[in-house]
C-alpha positions in Angstrom: 103.6 312.0 183.8 101.4 310.9 180.8 97.6 311.0 180.8 97.2 307.3 181.7 99.6 307.5 184.7 97.9 310.8 185.9 94.4 309.3 185.7 95.6 306.1 187.5 97.2 308.2 190.2 94.0 310.2 190.7 92.0 306.9 190.7 94.1 305.5 193.6 93.6 308.7 195.6 89.8 308.8 195.1 88.7 305.2 195.1 89.7 302.3 197.5 90.4 299.6 195.0 93.2 297.1 195.5 96.5 297.6 193.8 96.0 294.3 191.9 92.6 295.5 190.5 93.9 299.0 189.6 96.9 297.5 187.8 94.7 295.0 185.9 92.2 297.8 185.0 94.8 300.1 183.6 96.7 297.4 181.8 93.8 295.6 180.3 90.7 297.9 180.2 91.9 301.6 180.1 92.2 303.3 176.7 93.4 306.9 176.3 90.7 307.4 173.7 88.0 306.8 176.3 89.3 309.4 178.7 87.6 312.8 179.3 89.5 315.2 181.6 89.5 318.6 183.1 93.1 319.9 183.5 94.1 323.0 185.5 97.7 324.1 185.5 98.8 320.8 184.1 97.0 318.7 186.7 94.0 316.5 186.1 91.2 317.8 188.4 88.4 315.6 187.2 88.1 312.6 184.9 85.9 309.9 183.5 86.1 307.1 181.0 83.4 306.9 178.2 83.8 303.2 177.2 82.3 301.7 174.0 79.9 298.8 174.3 77.1 297.3 172.2 73.5 296.9 173.3 71.3 294.3 171.7 68.1 296.4 171.2 65.1 295.5 169.1 67.1 292.8 167.3 69.8 295.3 166.4 73.3 295.9 167.8 73.5 299.6 168.8 76.4 301.7 170.2 76.3 302.4 174.0 78.6 304.6 175.9 79.4 303.5 179.4 80.7 305.9 182.0 83.3 304.4 184.3 85.7 305.9 186.8 84.0 309.2 187.2 86.0 311.1 189.7 87.0 314.6 190.9 89.9 315.6 193.1 88.7 316.3 196.6 90.0 319.9 196.6 88.0 320.5 193.4 84.7 319.1 194.3 81.7 321.4 194.1 82.9 323.4 191.1 80.8 321.7 188.5 83.7 319.9 186.8 81.9 316.5 186.7 78.7 318.1 185.3 80.8 319.5 182.5 82.3 316.1 181.7 78.9 314.4 181.7 77.6 316.9 179.1 80.8 316.4 177.1 80.3 312.6 177.2 76.9 313.1 175.6 78.4 315.1 172.7 81.2 312.5 172.2 78.8 309.5 172.4 76.4 311.2 169.9 79.3 312.0 167.5 80.5 308.4 167.4 77.0 307.1 166.7 75.9 305.8 170.1 72.2 305.6 170.9 72.5 305.8 174.7 74.9 306.4 177.6 74.7 304.2 180.7 76.3 303.9 184.1 76.1 302.1 187.4 76.1 304.6 190.4 78.5 303.6 193.0 76.3 304.9 195.8 72.6 305.3 196.2 72.7 309.1 196.5 74.3 309.3 193.1 71.0 308.1 191.5 69.6 311.6 192.4 72.8 313.3 191.1 72.5 311.7 187.7 68.8 312.5 187.6 69.9 316.1 186.9 71.3 315.0 183.5 68.1 313.1 182.5 69.4 309.6 183.3 66.7 307.1 184.3 66.9 303.9 186.3 66.1 301.3 183.7 68.4 298.4 184.6 67.2 296.1 187.4 68.0 292.7 188.9 65.7 290.1 190.4 67.5 289.2 193.6 66.8 285.5 194.5 67.9 284.0 197.8 68.6 280.4 198.7 69.6 278.9 202.0 72.8 277.0 202.6 70.8 273.7 202.4 69.5 274.3 198.9 71.3 272.0 196.5 70.0 273.2 193.1 68.9 269.8 191.9 69.0 269.0 188.1 67.3 266.5 185.9 69.9 266.2 183.2 73.5 265.1 183.2 76.2 267.8 183.2 79.9 268.1 183.6 82.1 271.1 184.4 84.3 272.5 181.6 88.0 272.3 182.5 89.5 274.9 180.2 87.4 278.0 181.1 89.6 280.3 178.9 89.0 278.3 175.7 87.5 279.9 172.7 84.5 277.6 173.0 83.6 279.0 176.4 83.5 282.5 174.9 81.5 281.4 171.9 78.9 279.8 174.3 78.9 283.0 176.4 78.3 285.2 173.3 75.5 282.8 172.1 73.7 282.8 175.4 74.0 286.6 175.8 72.3 287.0 172.5 69.4 284.8 173.5 68.3 287.7 175.7 66.0 290.2 174.0 67.7 293.4 175.2 71.2 293.2 176.8 74.6 294.7 177.0 77.0 292.6 174.9 80.6 291.8 175.7 83.5 291.3 173.3 86.1 288.6 173.7 88.5 291.1 175.3 85.7 292.1 177.7 85.2 288.5 178.6 88.8 287.9 179.4 88.9 291.0 181.5 85.8 289.9 183.4 87.5 286.5 184.1 90.7 288.1 185.4 88.8 290.6 187.5 86.7 287.8 189.0 89.7 285.7 189.8 91.6 288.7 191.3 88.6 289.3 193.7 88.7 285.6 194.8 85.5 284.8 192.9 84.5 281.6 191.2 83.5 280.8 187.7 81.9 277.6 186.3 80.8 276.5 182.9 78.8 273.4 182.4 78.5 271.0 179.4 75.6 268.7 178.7 75.8 265.0 177.9 76.6 265.8 174.3 79.6 268.0 175.3 77.8 271.3 174.4 78.4 274.2 176.8 74.9 275.1 178.1 75.4 277.3 181.2 77.9 279.3 183.1 78.0 281.4 186.3 80.2 284.0 188.0 80.2 284.3 191.8 81.8 286.5 194.4 82.3 285.0 197.9 82.4 286.5 201.4 82.3 284.9 204.8 78.6 283.9 204.8 77.3 284.5 201.3 77.8 283.5 197.7 76.6 286.2 195.3 76.0 284.9 191.8 76.6 288.1 189.7 75.7 286.5 186.4 74.0 283.2 185.5 73.6 282.2 181.8 72.0 279.1 180.5 70.0 277.6 177.6 67.2 276.6 180.0 66.3 276.5 183.7 67.9 273.0 184.3 71.2 274.1 182.7 71.3 277.2 184.9 70.5 275.0 187.9 73.5 272.9 186.9 75.9 275.8 187.1 74.6 276.8 190.6 74.8 273.1 191.6 78.5 273.1 190.7 79.1 276.3 192.6 77.4 274.6 195.6 79.9 271.8 195.4 82.7 274.3 195.4 81.2 276.4 198.1 79.2 274.3 200.6 77.5 275.6 203.7 76.9 279.1 202.4 73.7 280.9 201.5 73.3 281.9 197.9 72.1 285.2 196.4 71.5 285.1 192.6 71.2 288.4 190.7 68.9 287.2 188.0 67.6 289.2 185.0 64.4 291.2 185.7 62.0 288.8 184.0 59.4 288.0 186.7 56.7 290.7 186.7 55.4 289.7 190.2 58.7 290.0 192.0 60.3 293.0 193.6 63.1 294.3 191.4 66.2 296.1 192.6 68.0 299.0 191.0 71.0 298.0 188.9 71.9 301.0 186.7 70.8 304.0 184.7 70.6 304.9 181.0 70.1 308.1 179.0 69.1 308.1 175.4 71.2 310.6 173.5 69.9 309.9 170.0 66.2 309.6 170.1 65.9 309.6 166.3 68.1 306.5 166.0 66.2 304.8 168.9 62.8 305.4 167.1 64.2 304.4 163.7 65.3 301.0 165.0 62.1 300.5 167.0 59.9 301.3 164.1 61.9 299.1 161.7 61.5 296.1 163.9 57.8 296.8 164.7 56.3 297.6 161.3 52.7 297.4 162.6 53.3 300.1 165.3 51.9 303.5 164.6 52.4 306.5 166.9 53.1 310.2 167.1 55.7 311.2 169.7 57.1 314.6 170.9 60.2 314.6 173.1 61.6 317.5 175.1 65.3 317.4 176.0 66.9 320.3 177.9 70.5 319.1 177.2 70.5 317.7 173.6 68.9 319.9 171.0 68.6 317.2 168.4 66.2 315.3 170.6 63.6 318.1 170.6 61.5 316.8 167.8 58.1 315.4 166.8 58.1 312.0 165.1 55.4 310.2 163.1 55.9 306.4 163.2 54.2 304.4 160.6 54.9 301.4 158.3 58.3 300.6 159.8 59.6 304.2 159.6 60.0 307.1 162.0 59.8 310.5 160.3 60.6 313.8 161.9 57.7 316.2 161.2 57.2 320.0 161.7 53.5 320.2 162.3 52.2 321.5 165.6 50.2 318.8 167.4 47.6 319.4 170.0 46.1 317.2 172.7 43.7 314.4 172.0 40.8 316.6 173.1 41.3 318.9 170.2 39.3 317.3 167.4 40.6 319.7 164.7 44.2 318.5 164.9 45.8 315.1 165.0 46.8 314.2 168.6 50.1 313.2 170.1 50.2 309.7 171.6 53.3 310.7 173.7 54.4 314.1 174.7 57.2 313.4 177.1 60.5 314.6 178.5 63.6 312.6 177.6 63.8 310.9 181.0 60.3 309.6 180.7 61.1 308.5 177.2 64.0 306.5 178.6 61.7 304.7 181.0 59.1 304.0 178.3 61.6 302.6 175.8 63.2 300.3 178.5 60.1 299.2 180.4 58.8 295.7 180.5 56.8 294.3 177.6 53.8 294.2 179.8 54.0 297.9 180.6 54.7 298.6 176.9 51.6 296.8 175.9 49.5 299.0 178.2 51.2 302.2 176.9 51.1 301.2 173.2 54.9 301.1 172.8 57.1 298.1 171.9 59.2 298.4 175.1 62.0 296.1 176.1 63.5 295.8 179.6 67.3 295.7 179.3 69.9 293.6 181.2 73.4 294.9 182.2 75.9 292.8 184.1 79.6 292.0 184.3 80.6 295.7 183.9 83.8 295.6 186.2 82.0 297.8 188.7 
C-alpha cells in the first residue's frame, strides 16, 4: 500500500466523511508532498497535510501553510505523535518561505490544544441571521450566470477575493475543488451578473432541513451581494438564512473561525514596514518553539532591522524603550487585529478572512 492509500485508509477510520467526499479529496486535493507522517513498523500511526496557500497581507501575497486532516490512530493517541508533526510542520513551512501556518479546529476543545503551540484565534465570522420571510430586496437588475464553471466566473471570484484587505486566496484548482465539494454536499452556488453582463456577486450555501447557511458571499457592493442571496432565496424558499459574513462590523459579536501562528516574524515585519513607511516601532518577540523569532526589531522608514542592543522598559530614561515586548501568540493577535484595535496599539493591524477551506 502506497502513502496516499495508507493515509486515505487511516482517514476513513478516524473521520466520518462520506465516501464521495473522501474519494474527491484524495483524487483532487491530496498531494504526497503535503503529507507529514509518523510511521511505526511500516504503519502510519499519525498524519497531517500541510497544504500551500497564499494570503493577501499588507498588499502582498505571502505563503501560508494550512494544516488539514490532522489525525492519529486511536491506539496511538496520547503518545505525543501529533505534537511532533505540528512542530515538524513549522520547520517545513519556514523552509519553503511561508509566513504563517493556519488551521480550522474541528472541535471547540481543540482550540485549547493548539494554544500549546502558540496558535492564536485570529479568523472570525460575523454570523448574520434572517427569517424565512426575508427576501433580500435589490435596487439594481441582475441575472444568474448559467455556466458556473466558466473561466469568467473564476476570474470574477479572484477579483472579488482580492478586493478584501487581508484574505486567504484560492487558485483556479482550489475553486474547482470547492465547487465539486459543495455540489457533493448537496449545496448550492449562484453567481450574478449586472445589467452590463459583468459578474458582480456569488454565494455558496449548504442546506439542511430548516436552515440555509451561506458559507461565503462575495460581491462588488451591498446590492450585488443582496442579489446573490435573493437568488438563493428563489431556489430555497421558506427557510431561514444564516450568512457567515467577514468580520467587518466592530459593534457586532464575532464568532471563532480559525487559528494562525506566525512562523517567520522577520518576514511579517519586513512586509508590514514596507507597506507602512511612516510606521516607527521597536519590537521584541519571544517564541519558545522557533528560535529565529526570538529577536528585537527596529522599524523605521519602511524597513524592519534586527538589532542586538538590550532594550529596557519605557520607565528607564537612560535607554530607548520597547514599544512591544510580547510572546509570539500575542504578536499573532496584534498583527491580525482589526484596524481600530491596531490604531489604539500603534500597529498597522489587519483582520484576516478565511473561508472555503474544504473543512
